[in-house]
C-alpha positions, 0 to 999 in steps of 0.5 A: 689554784684549788683542786676544784678549779684544776678539775674544771679545766681538765677534759674527761680523759684527763679526769679519768686518768687522774682518778685511776692514778689516785685509786692506784696510789690508795690501793698501794697504800692499803697494801703496804699498811696491810702488810705492816699490820700483818707483820706486827700481828705476827710479832704480837702473837709470837710474844703472847705465845711465849708468855702464855706458855708455862713450860717455857716460863719454867725453863728459866731459873729466875723471873729476871731471866724470864723478863730478859728473854721477853725483852730480848724478843720485843727488841728483836721484833722492834729491830725487824720492823725498823723501830728504834730500840 
């Protein structure tokens, strides 16, 4: 049975309850996605601040050490977000 047929068999109270449930599910999804995006934005900003700091870069003895520090930071952020490293 398709969705239209199901809705036509429902009374007004059931339709209202179904719409309320769907709205709440969408609101929950948006809230979760908003939090996920905020976390990723913080991670990106942290890495960008580190890379843009000349004084931070100057503390490394070689480009390899600097690159390793950046990669460690990125791997840490990935691990915190549950992304397989």
